N, C-alpha and C positions, 0 to 999 in steps of 0.2 A: 447920324441921319443927317442929310445934306444944308447945307447954308438954308434959311430962310431968305425966301426972294418975295416979290411984292405979290405974287399970285400961290403963295406956299408960306405963309407967314403965319395961320393956327393949326390945330390940330384938334379932332375932333375924337374924342375914347368912346368905346362898345368893350362893355363886360358880357362876357361869352363863358360856359362852363369849361372849356377844353379849347383854349388859345391852338394849341398843336393842330389837334382836327380840323379845326375851322380853316387854319391855314392851307394846311392839305387842301380840303373841299374848292376852297376861292382859287389854288393855285392850277389845277384841275382845270377851270372855270378861264381860263389867261388870265386872273389877275398879277397885277405887278407887285410882290414884294420885293417890298423898302428893306426890309429890316428880319429875319428870320426871329422865331420864338428864342425867348431868352429870361432866365430867374431871375430878377430887379430886388435889389438888397432892401426893397419894401413888402416882399411877400409878394408879389406880383408875377405872373409867366406874361410875357407883354410881349406883341410883334406890331409892327407896322407893315399899312396897304397903301397903296397911292389910289389917293380920286382923280379921277379926269379932270376935274373942275377947280382942282388947286389943292384943298385942305389936305394936310398927311392925316390919315385915320389910324389908330391903336386901336388893338384889341387887346384885351387881359382879363387871365382868371386869376382867382387869387389861388395860393400854393396852399397846400394842405400844412397845420401847425405842427 
């Protein structure tokens, strides 16, 4: 992720059922994807998108166990 700046120093997160599908839909609508979906050690599938007002937005879904 980019380094924090005064306007981009927080993160907002939302849980979804399918991160990969959501990111594809958002990309098709012109949303800037900051980080493509990835699987984290904590058991989530996570991606980051840009918010024009400043904060980063993370979207994630739980990976199957």
